[in-house]
DRENBAKOL-985406 format. One record per atom (N, C-alpha, C, O): x, y, z; residue in three letters. Coordinates in steps of 0.02 Angstrom, whole numbers, padded with zeros to 5 digits, always signed. Layout:
% DRENBAKOL-985406
XYZALA ...
***
This chain:
% DRENBAKOL-985406
+00038-00066+00016UNK -00004+00008+00000UNK +00037+00064+00000UNK +00089+00062+00033UNK +00019+00124-00041UNK +00060+00173-00059UNK +00057+00204+00030UNK +00011+00197+00071UNK +00122+00240+00037UNK +00098+00287+00097UNK +00118+00346+00086UNK +00126+00359+00026UNK +00134+00404+00139UNK +00133+00469+00164UNK +00206+00468+00150UNK +00239+00418+00165UNK +00231+00517+00124UNK +00294+00514+00083UNK +00335+00535+00150UNK +00391+00512+00164UNK +00286+00599+00202UNK +00316+00631+00249UNK +00346+00575+00321UNK +00401+00564+00347UNK +00279+00553+00329UNK +00272+00509+00376UNK +00269+00430+00372UNK +00266+00389+00418UNK +00269+00422+00321UNK +00275+00333+00314UNK +00214+00307+00339UNK +00221+00246+00342UNK +00161+00323+00358UNK +00124+00289+00402UNK +00057+00303+00371UNK +00032+00247+00369UNK +00014+00343+00347UNK -00050+00359+00321UNK -00048+00358+00268UNK +00005+00352+00238UNK -00117+00366+00235UNK -00126+00359+00139UNK -00116+00421+00127UNK -00155+00465+00145UNK -00069+00430+00099UNK -00083+00496+00051UNK -00140+00527+00026UNK -00178+00497-00011UNK -00151+00602+00048UNK -00220+00606-00003UNK -00203+00673-00044UNK -00250+00710-00059UNK -00130+00692-00066UNK -00142+00734-00106UNK -00058+00758-00118UNK -00011+00749-00079UNK -00057+00786-00180UNK +00030+00786-00202UNK +00043+00866-00182UNK +00010+00917-00192UNK +00124+00852-00140UNK +00147+00904-00130UNK +00208+00929-00177UNK +00261+00898-00186UNK +00193+00979-00199UNK +00229+01023-00257UNK +00300+01021-00220UNK +00349+01010-00256UNK +00309+01032-00150UNK +00382+01049-00119UNK +00418+00977-00113UNK +00477+00981-00100UNK +00401+00934-00119UNK +00426+00855-00084UNK +00408+00820-00141UNK +00401+00759-00135UNK +00400+00842-00190UNK +00371+00807-00241UNK +00340+00747-00258UNK +00349+00705-00302UNK +00305+00753-00217UNK +00259+00643-00192UNK +00208+00660-00171UNK +00196+00718-00157UNK +00174+00618-00165UNK +00113+00621-00118UNK +00103+00606-00037UNK +00095+00549-00016UNK +00104+00657-00001UNK +00058+00652+00081UNK +00013+00655+00073UNK -00018+00664+00020UNK -00014+00644+00151UNK -00062+00627+00186UNK -00089+00703+00216UNK -00047+00746+00233UNK -00147+00714+00219UNK -00181+00799+00234UNK -00167+00811+00323UNK -00198+00860+00343UNK -00137+00785+00360UNK -00110+00785+00421UNK -00067+00814+00418UNK -00062+00870+00442UNK -00008+00775+00375UNK +00085+00791+00371UNK +00072+00856+00321UNK +00111+00903+00330UNK +00036+00861+00283UNK +00018+00941+00262UNK +00010+00997+00318UNK +00058+01033+00327UNK -00035+01003+00346UNK -00056+01040+00409UNK -00004+01044+00462UNK -00004+01095+00497UNK +00033+01003+00471UNK +00073+00999+00537UNK +00133+01025+00493UNK +00141+01086+00500UNK +00176+00997+00451UNK +00230+00989+00441UNK +00241+01065+00368UNK +00297+01080+00349UNK +00182+01099+00342UNK +00183+01134+00308UNK +00233+01217+00335UNK +00222+01246+00388UNK +00280+01236+00288UNK +00315+01286+00339UNK +00356+01271+00370UNK +00403+01311+00376UNK +00357+01205+00405UNK +00388+01201+00490UNK +00447+01152+00453UNK +00504+01172+00465UNK +00443+01099+00414UNK +00516+01059+00386UNK +00496+01071+00312UNK +00538+01048+00274UNK +00444+01100+00279UNK +00448+01071+00214UNK +00428+01160+00171UNK +00381+01199+00183UNK +00475+01164+00132UNK +00470+01234+00108UNK +00422+01235+00067UNK +00434+01207+00014UNK +00352+01267+00074UNK +00320+01279+00019UNK +00316+01294-00030UNK +00260+01275-00014UNK +00315+01314-00091UNK +00307+01361-00142UNK +00232+01408-00124UNK +00183+01386-00094UNK +00242+01474-00152UNK +00201+01513-00122UNK +00133+01508-00159UNK +00080+01528-00134UNK +00138+01482-00216UNK +00079+01472-00242UNK +00044+01421-00268UNK +00012+01420-00321UNK +00058+01350-00199UNK +00054+01309-00185UNK -00048+01296-00166UNK -00053+01292-00105UNK -00100+01291-00189UNK -00153+01287-00166UNK -00155+01279-00106UNK -00164+01328-00071UNK -00146+01209-00072UNK -00141+01187+00017UNK -00126+01236+00035UNK -00168+01257+00075UNK -00066+01287+00025UNK -00038+01328+00058UNK -00083+01416+00075UNK -00082+01454+00123UNK -00114+01416+00015UNK -00163+01484+00008UNK -00206+01440+00037UNK -00200+01454+00097UNK -00249+01390+00032UNK -00311+01363+00081UNK -00266+01384+00153UNK -00286+01432+00186UNK -00234+01363+00164UNK -00228+01347+00252UNK -00208+01428+00265UNK -00233+01450+00317UNK -00175+01466+00233UNK -00169+01548+00244UNK -00242+01583+00285UNK -00244+01624+00331UNK -00285+01555+00255UNK -00351+01590+00259UNK -00375+01549+00329UNK -00436+01546+00336UNK -00341+01522+00374UNK -00360+01468+00438UNK -00298+01503+00483UNK -00289+01481+00539UNK -00260+01550+00462UNK -00187+01540+00514UNK -00203+01604+00555UNK -00217+01658+00529UNK -00201+01590+00632UNK -00188+01661+00668UNK -00117+01667+00671UNK -00083+01616+00672UNK -00087+01735+00675UNK -00035+01761+00679UNK -00019+01764+00713UNK -00063+01756+00756UNK +00038+01776+00738UNK +00059+01788+00830UNK +00027+01850+00846UNK +00029+01898+00807UNK -00005+01851+00908UNK -00022+01921+00938UNK +00033+01963+00936UNK +00090+01943+00942UNK +00015+02031+00926UNK +00071+02088+00917UNK +00030+02119+00989UNK -00030+02122+01002UNK +00080+02138+01023UNK +00065+02180+01092UNK +00100+02247+01067UNK +00136+02245+01017UNK +00091+02302+01098UNK +00116+02377+01104UNK +00176+02381+01095UNK +00198+02406+01043UNK +00218+02357+01147UNK +00288+02316+01147UNK +00338+02299+01102UNK +00398+02311+01095UNK +00280+02258+01066UNK +00339+02224+01009UNK +00319+02260+00953UNK +00329+02237+00897UNK +00293+02313+00961UNK +00311+02357+00874UNK +00376+02381+00866UNK +00401+02420+00906UNK +00413+02355+00803UNK +00489+02387+00809UNK +00477+02453+00803UNK +00420+02473+00790UNK +00533+02499+00814UNK +00577+02544+00809UNK +00518+02596+00806UNK +00508+02632+00757UNK +00474+02597+00874UNK +00412+02636+00910UNK +00428+02746+00904UNK +00386+02790+00905UNK +00498+02749+00900UNK +00523+02795+00890UNK +00516+02840+00811UNK +00530+02900+00804UNK +00496+02802+00767UNK +00484+02794+00691UNK +00415+02802+00669UNK +00381+02754+00650UNK +00385+02889+00673UNK +00315+02892+00654UNK +00295+02871+00583UNK +00318+02912+00543UNK +00267+02830+00558UNK +00229+02823+00506UNK +00165+02820+00506UNK +00131+02772+00525UNK +00144+02884+00479UNK +00061+02913+00476UNK +00034+02881+00406UNK +00071+02851+00367UNK -00014+02889+00401UNK -00049+02869+00308UNK -00037+02938+00281UNK -00025+02935+00221UNK -00037+02991+00300UNK -00012+03062+00256UNK +00053+03021+00225UNK +00063+03009+00165UNK +00096+03003+00283UNK +00170+02971+00251UNK +00150+02948+00205UNK +00165+02976+00152UNK +00104+02879+00202UNK +00115+02838+00167UNK +00081+02841+00085UNK +00098+02806+00037UNK +00043+02881+00088UNK +00013+02895+00041UNK +00061+02961-00009UNK +00045+02980-00065UNK +00105+02979+00023UNK +00132+03035-00006UNK +00209+03002-00049UNK +00243+03026-00093UNK +00213+02934-00009UNK +00250+02873-00043UNK +00235+02826-00074UNK +00275+02782-00088UNK +00186+02825-00086UNK +00156+02751-00126UNK +00190+02728-00169UNK +00196+02667-00175UNK +00223+02772-00211UNK +00248+02740-00260UNK +00317+02724-00264UNK +00346+02691-00307UNK +00344+02755-00210UNK +00409+02718-00153UNK +00393+02671-00127UNK +00438+02632-00113UNK +00330+02656-00109UNK +00335+02611-00080UNK +00326+02544-00099UNK +00351+02492-00076UNK +00285+02554-00150UNK +00262+02502-00217UNK +00347+02486-00245UNK +00361+02428-00257UNK +00382+02523-00251UNK +00468+02486-00274UNK +00489+02459-00209UNK +00518+02405-00206UNK +00477+02495-00153UNK +00503+02451-00099UNK +00492+02369-00087UNK +00529+02321-00077UNK +00419+02379-00094UNK +00381+02315-00075UNK +00419+02246-00118UNK +00451+02198-00097UNK +00394+02270-00206UNK +00410+02245-00232UNK +00481+02213-00247UNK +00492+02162-00281UNK +00529+02257-00213UNK +00602+02233-00200UNK +00637+02184-00180UNK +00681+02145-00197UNK +00588+02204-00119UNK +00608+02176-00059UNK +00587+02090-00061UNK +00607+02045-00025UNK +00536+02089-00122UNK +00493+02015-00124UNK +00554+02009-00178UNK +00605+01981-00157UNK +00554+02026-00225UNK +00602+01999-00277UNK +00681+01978-00255UNK +00719+01939-00284UNK +00692+02018-00195UNK +00769+02011-00167UNK +00781+01933-00120UNK +00830+01896-00115UNK +00712+01930-00092UNK +00695+01881-00066UNK +00698+01787-00104UNK +00723+01731-00093UNK +00644+01832-00162UNK +00632+01756-00220UNK +00697+01743-00240UNK +00711+01684-00244UNK +00744+01786-00254UNK +00817+01765-00300UNK +00866+01742-00228UNK +00922+01721-00242UNK +00849+01745-00164UNK +00879+01700-00113UNK +00860+01631-00101UNK +00830+01620-00048UNK +00872+01578-00143UNK +00862+01521-00134UNK +00852+01504-00036UNK +00898+01512+00004UNK +00774+01478-00017UNK +00778+01430+00060UNK +00754+01506+00097UNK +00722+01499+00149UNK +00766+01570+00078UNK +00751+01616+00111UNK +00671+01619+00135UNK +00621+01606+00101UNK +00673+01639+00200UNK +00622+01654+00255UNK +00579+01715+00260UNK +00600+01763+00228UNK +00528+01723+00290UNK +00487+01770+00339UNK +00577+01806+00372UNK +00611+01855+00353UNK +00588+01756+00423UNK +00630+01781+00470UNK +00706+01798+00431UNK +00751+01830+00459UNK +00709+01779+00385UNK +00776+01799+00357UNK +00760+01852+00329UNK +00803+01894+00343UNK +00713+01879+00290UNK +00677+01923+00253UNK +00690+01985+00334UNK +00748+02005+00343UNK +00650+02002+00370UNK +00658+02003+00437UNK +00731+02042+00463UNK +00737+02100+00480UNK +00784+01990+00459UNK +00839+01998+00482UNK +00875+02062+00411UNK +00924+02093+00433UNK +00862+02077+00353UNK +00873+02076+00294UNK +00868+02168+00340UNK +00908+02203+00369UNK +00792+02173+00321UNK +00764+02232+00356UNK +00804+02277+00396UNK +00830+02331+00384UNK +00800+02218+00477UNK +00835+02264+00539UNK +00873+02295+00505UNK +00859+02353+00490UNK +00929+02267+00483UNK +01009+02282+00437UNK +00991+02333+00414UNK +01022+02383+00433UNK +00942+02340+00370UNK +00935+02401+00315UNK +00904+02455+00365UNK +00944+02501+00373UNK +00847+02464+00399UNK +00825+02512+00447UNK +00892+02530+00474UNK +00913+02579+00444UNK +00944+02505+00532UNK +00995+02517+00563UNK +01049+02558+00526UNK +01082+02604+00551UNK +01053+02530+00443UNK +01097+02589+00404UNK +01072+02636+00396UNK +01114+02680+00388UNK +00992+02665+00390UNK +00959+02734+00366UNK +00975+02744+00423UNK +00994+02802+00431UNK +00976+02714+00466UNK +00965+02762+00541UNK +01014+02789+00553UNK +01010+02837+00591UNK +01084+02768+00523UNK +01165+02792+00545UNK +01160+02842+00500UNK +01177+02895+00525UNK +01142+02846+00439UNK +01115+02877+00380UNK +01113+02958+00387UNK +01146+03008+00373UNK +01016+02925+00436UNK +00992+02987+00447UNK +01023+03044+00484UNK +01013+03101+00463UNK +01062+03035+00539UNK +01108+03038+00573UNK +01172+03086+00568UNK +01201+03122+00608UNK +01181+03071+00505UNK +01235+03118+00456UNK +01298+03059+00447UNK +01350+03080+00421UNK +01297+03011+00460UNK +01354+02967+00467UNK +01347+02905+00412UNK +01291+02882+00402UNK +01395+02885+00384UNK +01389+02824+00352UNK +01420+02752+00364UNK +01478+02742+00346UNK +01388+02710+00391UNK +01378+02645+00407UNK +01351+02589+00402UNK +01304+02578+00441UNK +01375+02527+00346UNK +01317+02520+00340UNK +01327+02414+00376UNK +01366+02366+00369UNK +01267+02432+00409UNK +01268+02345+00448UNK +01229+02295+00411UNK +01183+02303+00370UNK +01260+02237+00436UNK +01247+02182+00377UNK +01253+02123+00441UNK +01290+02115+00490UNK +01186+02082+00407UNK +01198+02044+00451UNK +01220+01970+00446UNK +01214+01949+00389UNK +01245+01922+00491UNK +01288+01863+00485UNK +01253+01828+00468UNK +01284+01778+00449UNK +01184+01820+00462UNK +01140+01761+00418UNK +01154+01773+00342UNK +01118+01812+00310UNK +01204+01740+00314UNK +01195+01725+00232UNK +01144+01764+00197UNK +01149+01808+00154UNK +01082+01728+00232UNK +01018+01734+00204UNK +00997+01803+00186UNK +00989+01820+00128UNK +00986+01847+00239UNK +00977+01898+00270UNK +01017+01957+00233UNK +00998+02015+00220UNK +01082+01921+00221UNK +01133+01981+00197UNK +01126+02002+00105UNK +01137+02053+00072UNK +01098+01916+00088UNK +01097+01908+00035UNK +01036+01958-00002UNK +01033+01996-00051UNK +00991+01937+00048UNK +00912+01988+00032UNK +00939+02082+00058UNK +00905+02121+00026UNK +00981+02114+00098UNK +01006+02159+00104UNK +01017+02195+00039UNK +00989+02243+00012UNK +01089+02139+00015UNK +01114+02169-00017UNK +01070+02201-00083UNK +01066+02261-00096UNK +01047+02162-00109UNK +00989+02144-00160UNK +00954+02207-00152UNK +00953+02253-00193UNK +00929+02206-00103UNK +00872+02288-00089UNK +00909+02337-00106UNK +00906+02372-00157UNK +00956+02339-00046UNK +01007+02406-00044UNK +01036+02412-00130UNK +01038+02470-00150UNK +01049+02382-00158UNK +01048+02380-00230UNK +01018+02417-00265UNK +01041+02461-00301UNK +00956+02399-00254UNK +00907+02413-00301UNK +00879+02491-00287UNK +00857+02531-00328UNK +00887+02498-00213UNK +00870+02562-00201UNK +00918+02600-00226UNK +00898+02652-00251UNK +00980+02590-00227UNK +01048+02638-00258UNK +01020+02659-00332UNK +01021+02715-00357UNK +00997+02605-00357UNK +00982+02600-00433UNK +00935+02658-00439UNK +00948+02709-00471UNK +00881+02649-00408UNK +00840+02669-00420UNK +00852+02762-00404UNK +00841+02809-00443UNK +00869+02762-00355UNK +00931+02846-00336UNK +00948+02871-00383UNK +00932+02929-00393UNK +00995+02828-00437UNK +01037+02850-00483UNK +00988+02855-00552UNK +00997+02895-00597UNK +00952+02822-00551UNK +00906+02845-00595UNK +00869+02897-00608UNK +00858+02921-00663UNK +00848+02918-00546UNK +00788+02965-00546UNK +00834+03016-00548UNK +00817+03064-00583UNK +00909+03020-00509UNK +00957+03104-00522UNK +00965+03099-00585UNK +00977+03153-00611UNK +00965+03036-00637UNK +00993+03045-00715UNK +00929+03106-00738UNK +00933+03166-00751UNK +00883+03069-00737UNK +00825+03109-00760UNK +00782+03172-00743UNK +00750+03205-00784UNK +00788+03184-00663UNK +00780+03247-00644UNK +00815+03284-00624UNK +00793+03338-00605UNK +00893+03266-00619UNK +00934+03311-00603UNK +00959+03332-00521UNK +01010+03362-00503UNK +00920+03313-00492UNK +00916+03320-00414UNK +00897+03269-00367UNK +00843+03242-00381UNK +00924+03249-00320UNK +00929+03177-00282UNK +00851+03205-00246UNK +00842+03246-00201UNK +00795+03156-00290UNK +00739+03165-00256UNK +00723+03107-00199UNK +00678+03111-00158UNK +00758+03066-00204UNK +00722+03017-00131UNK +00759+03026-00086UNK +00818+03009-00092UNK +00732+03063-00012UNK +00756+03047+00044UNK +00762+03000+00071UNK +00713+02964+00075UNK +00833+02978+00105UNK +00847+02942+00163UNK +00796+02920+00209UNK +00783+02863+00228UNK +00760+02993+00230UNK +00735+02997+00284UNK +00653+02940+00256UNK +00625+02906+00299UNK +00634+02941+00202UNK +00569+02929+00172UNK +00574+02837+00168UNK +00536+02793+00188UNK +00636+02837+00134UNK +00644+02773+00120UNK +00655+02720+00208UNK +00637+02662+00220UNK +00687+02765+00249UNK +00685+02724+00322UNK +00612+02710+00354UNK +00593+02660+00385UNK +00585+02756+00340UNK +00500+02774+00365UNK +00472+02706+00338UNK +00447+02663+00374UNK +00482+02699+00252UNK +00440+02638+00238UNK +00477+02560+00251UNK +00446+02506+00250UNK +00543+02567+00263UNK +00565+02515+00277UNK +00540+02460+00359UNK +00545+02401+00376UNK +00507+02534+00394UNK +00502+02530+00473UNK +00422+02493+00445UNK +00413+02433+00457UNK +00385+02519+00420UNK +00335+02487+00402UNK +00322+02440+00368UNK +00271+02409+00382UNK +00359+02421+00319UNK +00382+02344+00322UNK +00377+02309+00354UNK +00331+02268+00349UNK +00421+02309+00403UNK +00446+02275+00456UNK +00401+02256+00501UNK +00406+02204+00534UNK +00349+02299+00505UNK +00298+02301+00553UNK +00250+02269+00514UNK +00217+02242+00558UNK +00222+02253+00456UNK +00172+02210+00414UNK +00225+02151+00424UNK +00198+02106+00455UNK +00292+02136+00407UNK +00302+02081+00416UNK +00299+02045+00487UNK +00291+01984+00487UNK +00305+02080+00548UNK +00283+02043+00604UNK +00212+02059+00622UNK +00196+02051+00681UNK +00168+02080+00581UNK +00109+02062+00599UNK +00074+01999+00565UNK +00017+01982+00576UNK +00126+01963+00512UNK +00104+01918+00464UNK +00149+01854+00496UNK +00154+01801+00467UNK +00178+01868+00557UNK +00231+01803+00594UNK +00154+01742+00599UNK +00096+01753+00618UNK +00180+01691+00578UNK +00132+01617+00584UNK +00161+01606+00626UNK +00125+01602+00675UNK +00235+01595+00641UNK +00236+01559+00721UNK +00268+01497+00656UNK +00282+01446+00687UNK +00279+01490+00601UNK +00309+01428+00589UNK +00388+01457+00533UNK +00402+01501+00491UNK +00427+01389+00574UNK +00487+01403+00543UNK +00514+01397+00497UNK +00573+01378+00495UNK +00482+01409+00451UNK +00498+01408+00355UNK +00436+01464+00328UNK +00420+01480+00271UNK +00414+01482+00385UNK +00361+01527+00374UNK +00374+01601+00302UNK +00413+01648+00310UNK +00338+01593+00246UNK +00334+01669+00236UNK +00261+01695+00189UNK +00256+01715+00131UNK +00215+01686+00240UNK +00172+01740+00247UNK +00170+01798+00251UNK +00119+01831+00261UNK +00229+01821+00242UNK +00238+01922+00270UNK +00259+01908+00171UNK +00227+01948+00136UNK +00297+01870+00137UNK +00324+01876+00080UNK +00246+01849+00019UNK +00242+01875-00036UNK +00211+01812+00036UNK +00156+01814+00028UNK +00092+01857+00023UNK +00038+01837+00000UNK +00104+01916+00048UNK +00079+01976+00073UNK +00090+02026+00027UNK +00050+02063-00002UNK +00188+02018+00023UNK +00203+02074-00025UNK +00170+02040-00109UNK +00140+02073-00152UNK +00191+01958-00112UNK +00169+01961-00172UNK +00078+01967-00196UNK +00063+01977-00255UNK +00034+01960-00150UNK -00019+01992-00169UNK -00019+02074-00158UNK -00050+02109-00199UNK +00009+02098-00112UNK -00004+02175-00123UNK +00015+02210-00187UNK -00017+02251-00218UNK +00089+02179-00203UNK +00119+02213-00252UNK +00115+02219-00307UNK +00121+02267-00345UNK +00098+02137-00318UNK +00086+02100-00399UNK +00144+02065-00427UNK +00147+02047-00486UNK +00196+02055-00377UNK +00262+02020-00400UNK +00249+01977-00442UNK +00197+01945-00442UNK +00292+01972-00481UNK +00307+01879-00482UNK +00353+01855-00477UNK +00405+01870-00508UNK +00343+01799-00426UNK +00412+01746-00412UNK +00452+01733-00450UNK +00434+01697-00497UNK +00515+01754-00449UNK +00575+01722-00490UNK +00561+01639-00510UNK +00579+01616-00564UNK +00528+01604-00464UNK +00550+01528-00497UNK +00488+01519-00532UNK +00480+01460-00546UNK +00439+01558-00551UNK +00416+01569-00591UNK +00424+01592-00662UNK +00379+01587-00704UNK +00493+01621-00678UNK +00512+01630-00738UNK +00470+01672-00777UNK +00448+01667-00834UNK +00463+01731-00713UNK +00421+01780-00741UNK +00445+01843-00773UNK +00503+01847-00751UNK +00439+01886-00805UNK +00469+01939-00849UNK +00445+02015-00833UNK +00452+02063-00872UNK +00414+02016-00762UNK +00372+02078-00764UNK +00460+02096-00734UNK +00511+02062-00728UNK +00439+02179-00720UNK +00489+02252-00722UNK +00466+02256-00630UNK +00414+02235-00605UNK +00509+02281-00604UNK +00482+02307-00541UNK +00441+02392-00567UNK +00444+02425-00619UNK +00417+02399-00522UNK +00373+02452-00538UNK +00405+02512-00548UNK +00458+02519-00517UNK +00384+02557-00583UNK +00425+02603-00597UNK +00396+02690-00574UNK +00339+02711-00586UNK +00451+02730-00541UNK +00405+02805-00500UNK +00435+02853-00561UNK +00489+02870-00585UNK +00359+02866-00568UNK +00368+02928-00625UNK +00400+02997-00604UNK +00367+03029-00562UNK +00443+03016-00620UNK +00493+03097-00620UNK +00421+03159-00620UNK +00409+03189-00673UNK +00386+03171-00569UNK +00354+03254-00590UNK +00390+03285-00669UNK +00375+03340-00690UNK 
***
C-alpha cells in the first residue's frame, strides 16, 4: 500500500509540490512551512493561510516605535512604497531558502543603516545570516539604482533617506503582523506578492519592477 512520503504511516491524500511526492493531509497541515519549504503558489498553502492566526502583536513588540509612520506619509510615498515592497519580495525570491525571518533580519540591518545615514554618518550594517545578507544587498542595490536613475532623469536627488527609512520600518511592522510562528514561514512574503503584484522568480516571470514617475 502506498504511504505518505513524510510520515510513512498514513495513506497519502494530495500531491505536495515541495516534496514532489504524495503526502497525507495531516502532514500537510503540521509540516507546512515547518519542515517543508512550500512554494507560494501551492493551492493547499493558500487555503491554509485563510485559517492561520498570526502571533498576537502587543504595543511593546512594535519595532522602532521612535519612528512615526502616518497614513499621510504612506500616501505621499505610495510609489516608493510599491517599489520597495516589490524589490524586497524580488530580493527574497532570488535568495533560495529565504524565509520571513531572514527577510526581517535584512530589514533590521537596512533600518539600522538608514538610521545611521539619517544621523549624518555613513556606516552599513550587514547581518551575519547569509540569507538575510543576500536579501539586504539585493534590496540596497535596487534602492541605489533607483536613486541614480531618478537623479539622471531629474538632475536632483529626489528620494530622501528619511522616507526610505520610514517605509522600511512600515514593512518591518507588516512582517511582524504576518508572523505565523512557523520556522519556514513565508506569510509576509506571500502578502508582498499579493499587495504589489510581484512575480515569483521561480515562475519565470518577466515583469519589471514598478517604476517611479518623475514629475
